[in-house]
FIKE-302527 format. One line per 8 residues: number of its first residue (from 0); for each residue x, y, z of C-alpha. Coordinates in steps of 0.2 Angstrom, whole numbers, padded with zeros to 4 digits. Layout:
<nodes>
NUM = X Y Z | ...
</nodes>
This chain:
<nodes>
0 = -0056 -0095 0015 | -0054 -0106 0030 | -0057 -0123 0023 | -0045 -0132 0035 | -0057 -0127 0049 | -0070 -0138 0041 | -0058 -0152 0036 | -0065 -0165 0048
8 = -0082 -0164 0040 | -0075 -0173 0025 | -0070 -0191 0022 | -0051 -0190 0019 | -0042 -0201 0007 | -0025 -0200 0015 | -0009 -0201 0005 | 0006 -0203 0016
16 = 0021 -0195 0008 | 0032 -0202 0021 | 0029 -0219 0015 | 0028 -0214 -0004 | 0013 -0209 -0014 | 0006 -0223 -0024 | -0008 -0213 -0032 | -0002 -0199 -0043
24 = -0016 -0187 -0049 | -0019 -0170 -0056 | -0035 -0160 -0057 | -0043 -0155 -0074 | -0049 -0138 -0079 | -0065 -0141 -0069 | -0055 -0146 -0054 | -0060 -0164 -0055
32 = -0047 -0178 -0052 | -0043 -0187 -0067 | -0030 -0198 -0074 | -0013 -0191 -0079 | 0003 -0196 -0087 | 0012 -0207 -0074 | 0021 -0196 -0062 | 0034 -0201 -0049
40 = 0026 -0210 -0035 | 0032 -0196 -0023 | 0024 -0182 -0032 | 0007 -0173 -0033 | 0002 -0161 -0047 | -0011 -0148 -0044 | -0018 -0139 -0059 | -0026 -0122 -0058
48 = -0030 -0118 -0076 | -0014 -0114 -0084 | -0004 -0114 -0068 | 0003 -0131 -0063 | 0011 -0135 -0047 | 0020 -0151 -0042 | 0023 -0156 -0024 | 0035 -0169 -0019
56 = 0041 -0178 -0003 | 0058 -0175 0005 | 0065 -0187 0018 | 0055 -0178 0032 | 0044 -0166 0023 | 0036 -0159 0008 | 0042 -0146 -0005 | 0036 -0137 -0021
64 = 0045 -0145 -0035 | 0039 -0134 -0050 | 0027 -0120 -0054 | 0023 -0119 -0072 | 0014 -0107 -0084 | 0009 -0120 -0096 | 0002 -0108 -0109 | 0019 -0099 -0110
72 = 0029 -0115 -0107 | 0038 -0106 -0094 | 0045 -0113 -0077 | 0043 -0099 -0064 | 0051 -0108 -0049 | 0069 -0106 -0046 | 0080 -0121 -0046 | 0084 -0119 -0028
80 = 0066 -0119 -0020 | 0063 -0113 -0003 | 0053 -0121 0011 | 0034 -0118 0008 | 0033 -0112 0026 | 0044 -0109 0041 | 0038 -0109 0059 | 0049 -0102 0074
88 = 0044 -0107 0091 | 0051 -0101 0108 | 0053 -0110 0125 | 0043 -0101 0138 | 0056 -0105 0151 | 0073 -0103 0143 | 0068 -0092 0128 | 0077 -0104 0116
96 = 0071 -0103 0098 | 0068 -0118 0087 | 0063 -0118 0069 | 0054 -0130 0058 | 0049 -0129 0040 | 0040 -0139 0027 | 0055 -0148 0020 | 0061 -0157 0036
104 = 0059 -0162 0054 | 0042 -0171 0052 | 0038 -0189 0055 | 0021 -0188 0047 | 0017 -0179 0031 | 0000 -0181 0021 | -0008 -0174 0006 | -0026 -0177 0003
112 = -0041 -0171 -0007 | -0054 -0165 0006 | -0070 -0168 -0002 | -0072 -0154 -0014 | -0066 -0153 -0032 | -0049 -0144 -0033 | -0046 -0144 -0015 | -0032 -0152 -0005
120 = -0025 -0153 0012 | -0007 -0154 0017 | -0003 -0160 0035 | 0013 -0160 0044 | 0013 -0169 0061 | 0024 -0178 0074 | 0039 -0167 0074 | 0056 -0176 0075
128 = 0061 -0165 0089 | 0052 -0172 0104 | 0052 -0154 0112 | 0039 -0149 0100 | 0027 -0163 0103 | 0009 -0158 0100 | 0013 -0146 0086 | 0005 -0148 0069
136 = 0004 -0138 0053 | -0011 -0139 0041 | -0012 -0131 0024 | -0027 -0131 0013 | -0025 -0128 -0006 | -0039 -0122 -0018 | -0036 -0123 -0036 | -0045 -0109 -0045
144 = -0045 -0114 -0063 | -0054 -0099 -0071 | -0042 -0087 -0062 | -0026 -0097 -0065 | -0023 -0096 -0046 | -0020 -0106 -0030 | -0028 -0100 -0014 | -0019 -0106 0002
152 = -0024 -0107 0020 | -0012 -0111 0034 | -0015 -0116 0052 | -0002 -0120 0066 | -0010 -0130 0079 | 0000 -0130 0095 | -0005 -0141 0110 | 0012 -0140 0118
160 = 0012 -0134 0136 | 0030 -0126 0135 | 0033 -0120 0118 | 0025 -0105 0110 | 0024 -0100 0092 | 0034 -0084 0088 | 0034 -0081 0069 | 0028 -0090 0053
168 = 0035 -0086 0036 | 0022 -0090 0023 | 0020 -0089 0008 | 0038 -0089 0002 | 0041 -0091 -0016 | 0058 -0092 -0026 | 0056 -0085 -0043 | 0068 -0089 -0057
176 = 0077 -0076 -0068 | 0063 -0071 -0081 | 0075 -0063 -0093 | 0080 -0046 -0099 | 0062 -0040 -0098 | 0059 -0047 -0081 | 0053 -0035 -0067 | 0049 -0036 -0049
184 = 0035 -0026 -0040 | 0036 -0021 -0022 | 0022 -0012 -0013 | 0033 0002 -0007 | 0028 0020 -0007 | 0017 0022 -0023 | 0024 0005 -0029 | 0041 0001 -0036
192 = 0044 -0008 -0052 | 0062 -0014 -0052 | 0073 -0021 -0067 | 0088 -0032 -0066 | 0086 -0039 -0049 | 0091 -0057 -0053 | 0109 -0051 -0057 | 0112 -0040 -0042
200 = 0111 -0041 -0023 | 0095 -0033 -0017 | 0083 -0033 -0002 | 0070 -0021 0002 | 0054 -0022 0012 | 0049 -0020 0030 | 0034 -0021 0042 | 0016 -0019 0035
208 = 0006 -0009 0038 | 0016 0007 0036 | 0020 0021 0023 | 0034 0011 0016 | 0025 -0006 0015 | 0008 0000 0010 | -0001 -0015 0002 | 0000 -0034 0004
216 = 0006 -0041 -0013 | 0021 -0044 -0023 | 0024 -0049 -0041 | 0038 -0055 -0053 | 0035 -0055 -0071 | 0041 -0054 -0089 | 0031 -0039 -0096 | 0034 -0043 -0114
224 = 0030 -0062 -0113 | 0016 -0058 -0102 | 0020 -0072 -0089 | 0024 -0071 -0071 | 0018 -0073 -0053 | 0007 -0063 -0042 | 0009 -0067 -0023 | -0002 -0059 -0010
232 = -0009 -0061 0007 | -0027 -0056 0006 | -0029 -0051 0024 | -0045 -0041 0027 | -0040 -0036 0044 | -0023 -0028 0039 | -0013 -0039 0052 | 0005 -0035 0056
240 = 0017 -0044 0044 | 0034 -0042 0036 | 0035 -0041 0017 | 0051 -0043 0008 | 0058 -0044 -0010 | 0076 -0051 -0010 | 0087 -0056 -0024 | 0100 -0070 -0024
248 = 0110 -0068 -0039 | 0121 -0083 -0036 | 0105 -0094 -0038 | 0097 -0083 -0051 | 0082 -0081 -0040 | 0071 -0067 -0032 | 0063 -0072 -0016 | 0045 -0065 -0012
256 = 0042 -0067 0006 | 0029 -0064 0019 | 0032 -0066 0038 | 0020 -0065 0052 | 0023 -0061 0070 | 0009 -0071 0078 | -0004 -0066 0090 | 0001 -0069 0108
264 = 0018 -0073 0102 | 0029 -0084 0113 | 0015 -0089 0125 | 0014 -0108 0129 | 0002 -0116 0116 | 0001 -0100 0105 | -0003 -0106 0087 | -0008 -0097 0071
272 = -0022 -0095 0059 | -0017 -0086 0043 | -0028 -0071 0042 | -0038 -0071 0025 | -0030 -0081 0012 | -0013 -0082 0002 | -0014 -0081 -0016 | -0002 -0087 -0030
280 = -0009 -0082 -0047 | -0002 -0081 -0065 | 0001 -0063 -0070 | -0003 -0059 -0088 | 0005 -0041 -0089 | 0014 -0029 -0078 | 0012 -0019 -0062 | -0005 -0012 -0067
288 = -0012 -0029 -0070 | -0006 -0035 -0053 | -0014 -0019 -0045 | -0031 -0024 -0053 | -0030 -0042 -0045 | -0027 -0034 -0028 | -0040 -0020 -0031 | -0054 -0033 -0036
296 = -0050 -0042 -0019 | -0050 -0026 -0009 | -0067 -0020 -0016 | -0075 -0037 -0011 | -0067 -0041 0006 | -0056 -0028 0014 | -0063 -0020 0029 | -0056 -0003 0026
304 = -0064 -0001 0008 | -0076 0014 0010 | -0093 0015 0002 | -0093 0024 -0015 | -0108 0032 -0023 | -0111 0040 -0040 | -0101 0055 -0033 | -0087 0045 -0026
312 = -0082 0045 -0008 | -0098 0054 -0002 | -0093 0054 0017 | -0078 0065 0012 | -0084 0083 0010 | -0085 0089 -0008 | -0073 0103 -0006 | -0060 0090 0000
320 = -0063 0079 -0015 | -0061 0093 -0027 | -0046 0102 -0020 | -0033 0105 -0033 | -0018 0111 -0023 | -0010 0112 -0005 | 0002 0124 0003 | 0012 0121 0018
328 = 0020 0132 0031 | 0018 0137 0049 | 0019 0148 0064 | 0009 0162 0071 | -0006 0168 0061 | 0002 0185 0058 | 0016 0177 0049 | 0008 0164 0038
336 = -0010 0170 0035 | -0005 0184 0023 | 0007 0173 0013 | -0006 0159 0011 | -0020 0171 0006 | -0008 0178 -0007 | -0005 0160 -0014 | -0024 0157 -0015
344 = -0027 0174 -0024 | -0013 0170 -0037 | -0022 0154 -0041 | -0040 0160 -0039 | -0044 0142 -0034 | -0048 0133 -0018 | -0033 0129 -0008 | -0029 0117 0006
352 = -0017 0124 0019 | -0007 0112 0031 | -0003 0123 0046 | 0012 0118 0057 | 0017 0125 0073 | 0000 0133 0077 | 0003 0128 0095 | 0014 0136 0108
360 = 0024 0121 0112 | 0039 0117 0101 | 0037 0105 0087 | 0040 0086 0092 | 0040 0092 0110 | 0028 0092 0125 | 0016 0081 0115 | 0001 0080 0117
368 = -0002 0096 0126 | -0005 0107 0110 | -0017 0120 0118 | -0016 0134 0120 | -0014 0139 0102 | -0003 0154 0097 | -0012 0171 0098 | -0024 0174 0083
376 = -0025 0156 0078 | -0044 0155 0078 | -0046 0172 0069 | -0033 0167 0056 | -0043 0151 0053 | -0059 0162 0050 | -0049 0174 0038 | -0042 0160 0028
384 = -0059 0151 0026 | -0067 0168 0020 | -0053 0168 0007 | -0057 0151 0000 | -0043 0142 0010 | -0046 0126 0020 | -0034 0126 0035 | -0029 0110 0042
392 = -0018 0110 0058 | -0005 0097 0063 | -0006 0085 0078 | 0003 0069 0081 | -0008 0053 0083 | 0006 0042 0091 | 0017 0050 0103 | 0018 0057 0121
400 = 0033 0066 0127 | 0041 0057 0142 | 0046 0074 0148 | 0030 0084 0143 | 0032 0100 0152 | 0049 0107 0147 | 0062 0096 0154 | 0050 0090 0168
408 = 0040 0074 0168 | 0022 0081 0170 | 0008 0069 0165 | 0018 0055 0157 | 0023 0044 0172 | 0006 0046 0181 | -0006 0047 0166 | 0002 0040 0150
416 = 0015 0027 0154 | 0002 0014 0157 | -0005 0016 0140 | 0012 0017 0131 | 0017 0002 0120 | 0029 -0009 0129 | 0042 -0022 0125 | 0044 -0039 0133
424 = 0053 -0031 0148 | 0039 -0019 0151 | 0049 -0004 0145 | 0040 0008 0134 | 0045 0010 0115 | 0054 0026 0114 | 0057 0037 0098 | 0069 0052 0095
432 = 0069 0064 0081 | 0078 0081 0079 | 0069 0090 0093 | 0078 0095 0110 | 0072 0098 0127 | 0075 0114 0136 | 0090 0106 0144 | 0098 0101 0128
440 = 0094 0083 0128 | 0085 0074 0114 | 0066 0073 0116 | 0061 0056 0120 | 0044 0052 0114 | 0034 0036 0119 | 0024 0027 0106 | 0006 0026 0113
448 = -0004 0010 0111 | -0020 0013 0100 | -0030 -0001 0108 | -0030 0009 0125 | -0045 0020 0130 | -0034 0033 0136 | -0025 0036 0120 | -0041 0034 0109
456 = -0050 0048 0120 | -0035 0059 0121 | -0034 0060 0101 | -0052 0062 0100 | -0052 0076 0113 | -0039 0086 0103 | -0047 0084 0086 | -0064 0089 0092
464 = -0058 0104 0101 | -0049 0110 0085 | -0065 0108 0075 | -0076 0116 0089 | -0066 0130 0097 | -0055 0134 0081 | -0066 0130 0067 | -0053 0122 0056
472 = -0058 0113 0040 | -0048 0097 0044 | -0036 0090 0056 | -0020 0081 0051 | -0016 0066 0063 | 0002 0063 0060 | 0010 0045 0058 | -0005 0034 0059
480 = -0003 0027 0041 | 0016 0030 0041 | 0023 0021 0056 | 0023 0002 0057 | 0015 -0007 0072 | 0024 -0009 0088 | 0024 -0027 0095 | 0016 -0022 0112
488 = 0017 -0035 0126 | 0008 -0026 0139 | -0006 -0038 0144 | -0015 -0024 0154 | -0020 -0016 0137 | -0032 -0031 0133 | -0025 -0035 0116 | -0016 -0050 0109
496 = 0002 -0049 0113 | 0014 -0045 0099 | 0007 -0048 0082 | -0011 -0050 0076 | -0023 -0036 0069 | -0026 -0027 0086 | -0015 -0012 0080 | -0027 -0008 0066
504 = -0042 -0012 0076 | -0037 0000 0089 | -0035 0014 0077 | -0052 0010 0069 | -0060 0012 0085 | -0052 0028 0089 | -0056 0035 0072 | -0074 0029 0071
512 = -0078 0039 0087 | -0070 0054 0080 | -0079 0053 0063 | -0096 0051 0072 | -0093 0066 0082 | -0085 0078 0069 | -0095 0090 0059 | -0100 0083 0042
520 = -0091 0096 0032 | -0074 0093 0040 | -0061 0080 0036 | -0047 0070 0043 | -0030 0066 0035 | -0014 0057 0040 | 0004 0054 0035 | 0009 0042 0021
528 = -0002 0028 0014 | -0004 0012 0023 | -0020 0005 0016 | -0029 -0001 0032 | -0035 0016 0037 | -0042 0022 0021 | -0061 0021 0027 | -0057 0032 0042
536 = -0047 0046 0033 | -0052 0057 0019 | -0034 0061 0013 | -0016 0053 0014 | -0001 0065 0013 | 0010 0056 0001 | 0025 0067 0004 | 0037 0052 0004
544 = 0034 0047 -0014 | 0052 0052 -0018 | 0060 0036 -0026 | 0067 0031 -0042 | 0057 0018 -0052 | 0040 0022 -0044 | 0024 0017 -0053 | 0006 0022 -0047
552 = 0001 0005 -0041 | -0007 0013 -0025 | -0018 0025 -0035 | -0022 0011 -0047 | -0029 0001 -0032 | -0037 0016 -0022 | -0040 0030 -0034 | -0057 0037 -0030
560 = -0057 0029 -0013 | -0046 0042 -0004 | -0038 0058 -0010 | -0019 0058 -0011 | -0010 0075 -0009 | 0007 0082 -0007 | 0026 0079 -0010 | 0041 0086 -0001
568 = 0047 0100 -0012 | 0065 0104 -0008 | 0079 0115 -0013 | 0096 0113 -0021 | 0103 0118 -0038 | 0091 0108 -0048 | 0076 0112 -0037 | 0066 0119 -0052
576 = 0067 0103 -0063 | 0064 0092 -0047 | 0049 0103 -0043 | 0042 0101 -0061 | 0046 0082 -0060 | 0036 0080 -0044 | 0021 0091 -0050 | 0020 0082 -0066
584 = 0021 0065 -0058 | 0008 0071 -0045 | -0004 0076 -0059 | -0003 0059 -0069 | -0004 0049 -0052 | -0020 0058 -0048 | -0013 0067 -0033 | -0019 0085 -0027
592 = -0004 0095 -0032 | 0009 0104 -0020 | 0013 0104 -0002 | 0026 0117 -0004 | 0029 0134 0003 | 0018 0149 -0004 | 0032 0157 -0013 | 0036 0143 -0024
600 = 0022 0147 -0036 | 0032 0163 -0040 | 0048 0154 -0046 | 0051 0159 -0064 | 0058 0141 -0069 | 0045 0131 -0061 | 0030 0141 -0054 | 0021 0142 -0071
608 = 0022 0124 -0073 | 0015 0121 -0056 | 0001 0133 -0059 | -0003 0123 -0075 | -0003 0107 -0066 | -0015 0114 -0053 | -0027 0122 -0066 | -0028 0106 -0077
616 = -0031 0095 -0062 | -0045 0107 -0056 | -0053 0106 -0074 | -0053 0087 -0073 | -0057 0085 -0054 | -0071 0074 -0056 | -0060 0060 -0064 | -0050 0059 -0048
624 = -0064 0058 -0035 | -0078 0050 -0045 | -0068 0039 -0056 | -0053 0027 -0055 | -0036 0025 -0063 | -0035 0016 -0080 | -0020 0009 -0089 | -0008 0024 -0093
632 = -0004 0026 -0112 | 0013 0022 -0118 | 0024 0033 -0128 | 0033 0022 -0141 | 0046 0033 -0149 | 0063 0037 -0141 | 0059 0045 -0125 | 0071 0057 -0117
640 = 0074 0056 -0098 | 0078 0070 -0085 | 0088 0069 -0069 | 0087 0080 -0054 | 0092 0080 -0036 | 0075 0077 -0026 | 0085 0080 -0009 | 0074 0067 0000
648 = 0089 0062 0011 | 0104 0073 0007 | 0108 0071 -0012 | 0095 0061 -0019 | 0096 0059 -0038 | 0080 0053 -0047 | 0078 0050 -0066 | 0061 0049 -0074
656 = 0054 0050 -0092 | 0054 0068 -0098 | 0036 0066 -0103 | 0025 0057 -0090 | 0008 0049 -0094 | -0007 0044 -0085 | -0025 0039 -0087 | -0041 0041 -0077
664 = -0058 0034 -0081 | -0075 0039 -0075 | -0089 0026 -0078 | -0108 0027 -0074 | -0114 0010 -0081 | -0132 0017 -0081 | -0127 0031 -0093 | -0116 0026 -0107
672 = -0112 0045 -0109 | -0103 0044 -0093 | -0090 0032 -0099 | -0076 0044 -0102 | -0057 0043 -0100 | -0044 0056 -0099 | -0026 0053 -0104 | -0014 0065 -0096
680 = 0003 0071 -0102 | 0016 0081 -0093 | 0032 0087 -0101 | 0043 0092 -0087 | 0059 0095 -0098 | 0065 0110 -0108 | 0063 0102 -0125 | 0047 0099 -0134
688 = 0041 0081 -0138 | 0033 0074 -0153 | 0030 0055 -0155 | 0017 0041 -0156 | 0006 0036 -0142 | 0000 0018 -0139 | -0016 0013 -0130 | -0030 0001 -0132
696 = -0047 0010 -0133 | -0056 -0006 -0128 | -0048 -0006 -0111 | -0057 0011 -0108 | -0073 0003 -0114 | -0072 0012 -0130 | -0076 0003 -0147 | -0063 0010 -0159
704 = -0066 0020 -0170 | -0083 0025 -0162 | -0077 0038 -0150 | -0072 0056 -0150 | -0056 0064 -0143 | -0053 0082 -0137 | -0037 0089 -0132 | -0038 0100 -0116
712 = -0025 0113 -0111 | -0022 0120 -0094 | -0030 0136 -0099 | -0046 0127 -0103 | -0045 0127 -0122 | -0052 0112 -0131 | -0047 0106 -0148 | -0055 0091 -0157
720 = -0042 0078 -0162 | -0043 0064 -0174 | -0038 0046 -0169 | -0038 0034 -0183 | -0041 0016 -0180 | -0027 0010 -0191 | -0013 0021 -0183 | -0006 0027 -0167
728 = -0010 0045 -0163 | 0004 0057 -0162 | 0007 0067 -0146 | 0014 0085 -0148 | 0018 0094 -0132 | 0028 0109 -0128 | 0042 0110 -0115 | 0036 0113 -0097
736 = 0018 0110 -0101 | 0004 0098 -0097 | -0010 0092 -0109 | -0025 0080 -0108 | -0035 0070 -0121 | -0053 0067 -0116 | -0060 0051 -0124 | -0079 0048 -0125
744 = -0091 0037 -0135 | -0097 0045 -0151 | -0114 0052 -0149 | -0127 0041 -0159 | -0139 0049 -0171
</nodes>
């Protein structure tokens, strides 16, 4: 929505807050201005259903005074409210920075209806600092009463010949302490649901899009009282932005913040148009309900949402959609092919194989010169495919070694340097990992610019050569959905400088060309799960989902649209319990199981559980590629927990429930019989469990009691179970085991 871009079509009824508002108003449920209880003359109240917002003047600006859930009689805004926006400008000559915000620094502030019911315009003009002359900020607000939501658009108009806009912070909301049941959701990893943030110092977030900040919404809520606030930026281009959740215990507040490095940042006259819209919406529920708000927008507007048919993501090969398990190892074919074939034979199921170090160059060294492959690679690929294994070799999608032939600079300086991302001084962004050159120095790898034809063509060439010459089933293009965008300032690349959405657009162009040229039965994957690349990849390696307090918000939004696979399975004294925890979580989250070494399946304390997870997933595979995640059932009795060292970075203790739950629903609205739901249970502990299960059949489209229920074991056994409408069913599950309940409408006579 960009109502502000049409604002001069309307007759504006200006209300100058700098000289005090003499006309208080609110909007009714239909968004029509109507009389209200007398409000202070310097306030405006905007009503969006049950969400009421009060705006008030300051000496030199405007601020949000309150944000109220009227149905719950709860004030959501913290006592110390933050500025609605902050804009940072830079002097093109001296590089000095100046910051202005909504609260102060303006000689003219106006709030006006803009000709449509429920729509308002806020205007900030004539900065007090004469150096910023010609700069103006305009905000549109749309009250969406049926959704209890406010939709925002923001524009920074810069007609200053010397100062360029650098960054814009918007939206920024300070949420008050919501009590003992208060939670904060952050879009990190699979999603984090955090308790107790109002009472401790905490800040987490980073740059989107990346594997660590994967989606564009935050939330704070009281899950018991069913009140809270969803805050999102619904940006269909996936533009670069920083997203943070930060607690301020001294003020009993949690800050939900979005900050945008602007396109052409720092250039004289550079302004900003908020991509898409910002959304504040009442949240009636928890992390799952927040995910449904975001999913609904993604399906309507996001440019990365892929077409889905009756068989799910039909441009992904069926074998990839169905895969139940992944194994990971590497080296020469003579070393790894026999081990991987033994793994597949032990399961007697299709298997994906992530093949590292298939090339003669060392890992993370001499990129991107992967060919020639090690001896026997192509024949090893053929042998594995004949055994029901789908080989997927590794390449990197971002990096070029600055010394790309041993310790020598071979092609980088003359060929690649011009297409590398660069800082403002024109120096390439360099990354180092653990790899060493032949002279013992660290390998220095340049991050390549995805908008450049050279890099787009280089990656395309490597991928198509692997498909054509080597016959691989898929190619893993590392780091694309993991690493955050570099703010590249090389004007020769033809993209906006610094921020904007050129980074995602560059990869979209690269991957579109690859997908058009690849064989239809092959697939592409990448590292981690930044959302804006989903349409162009068939799978995301979710190996980094290794944290405490994770919830499956990403699968709740994108289940059925892309296949998620793989966790990092590590060693240590508690590796068997950690392995069961990871596999159980993978099962209920809807991931393809594994990404471990072939021998792990033989470990006596965890191998059997891994097999059961894989086999049950295979039996239920259609749910994960034709369906979508539903609200997980809740165990209501005392639930034991388990703790193990997941060894993500050194010692890494993670605690989860001993019994994990999930739900996946498959719906074909043209055939009621296709409305089926499977509830998943994984007991990762050494003790059996027996306790009640809570779920609402109506959320699964089932009218209680007119549905059937069948328990399905990993071995395929099916046992009818009775679920009475007047009581919660009881789950009985053995230690180290998995179980599913399949629910379906009762057959009519």
